[in-house]
N, C-alpha and C positions, 0 to 999 in steps of 0.2 A: 607332073607332080602337082598336087593340089594343096594349097595352103589356105587355111581359114583366115579371114580378115574381119576386123570389127568395123571397117570403113566401107565406103561405096565400091562398086565394081572396079573402077579405075585404080584405086589404091591397092586392091587385091592383086591386080596384075603387076603393079610396081613392086610390091613386096616379093612376089614370086620371082621376078626377074633379078632382084637383088640377092635373094637368099640362094637361089638355085646354083649360081656359079660357085658360091662358097661351099655348098654341099658337094658339088661335083669335085672340087679340089680336095675336100676332106676324104671323099670316097676313093679318089684316084691315089691319094697319098697312103691310104690304108691298104688298098688292093695291090699296089705295085710291089711291096715287099713280099706279100703272099704269093704273087705270081712268080717272083724270083725263087721263092722257097719251093713252090710246086715244080718249077723247072729243074731245080737242083735234085729234088727227090726223084723226078722222072729219070734223070741221068744216072743216079745211083741204082735205081731199079733196073735200068737197061744193063748196067754192069753186072748185076746179080743174075740177070736172065741169061747171060753168056754161060753156057753149060760147062765150059772149061774152068770157070771161076767157082765152081761148086766146092764146098768144103766137105770132105769125106771123113767118116769114122775109120778106126782101125779095121773094123770088120769089112767095110766097103773097099778099103785099100787092099785088104787080103783077097777079096773076091776078084778085083781087077787084075792083081798080080798073080792070082791063082796060087797063093801060098797061105800058110796058116797065120792066124792072128799073132801068135807069139813070134813068128818069123818076121813079121812087120816090125815088132818092137826090137828084135835082135838086130835087124838091118839098121834101124834107127840109131841104135847105140854103137854098132861096129862098122857100118859102111859110111864113110864120109861123103860119098856121092848120093846117098839116099836123101830125098827131100826132107827138110826140117819141118816138123809140124808146128802149127800155131796153137797157142793156148787161148781159149775163150772161156774165161771163168775157170771152172774145174775141168772143162772138156778139152780134149786134144783133137785137132782136126788137121788134115792135109789138104792142100789145094790140088784139085783134080788135074789142072794144067801141069803142075810140077810132077805128078805121078806119071802122067802120059809122057812127058819129056824124059823122065827117068827110064821108061820102057824103051824109048827109041834110042837111047845111048848105047 
């Protein structure tokens, strides 16, 4: 790092040595929370990469179960063992892992 100085060469080096550790601490303190956040986001992304954690639409559920879309909704209402969907805003989704588990019962 090069720091301009209004004094002779020796002073320039002293200023650099005094300021550089402070900048290093500032940068480390700013970067550490960002590194933690990046690690958290990587963990979340890894969870979503797991194919069994996919969220499925009623059409996708009907294709996996080889039934009609209306039958998916009928089972949702009438079959207590049928996986419960998750509401995401106005959308309704089923966890793929739960649908696969339902198939194997």
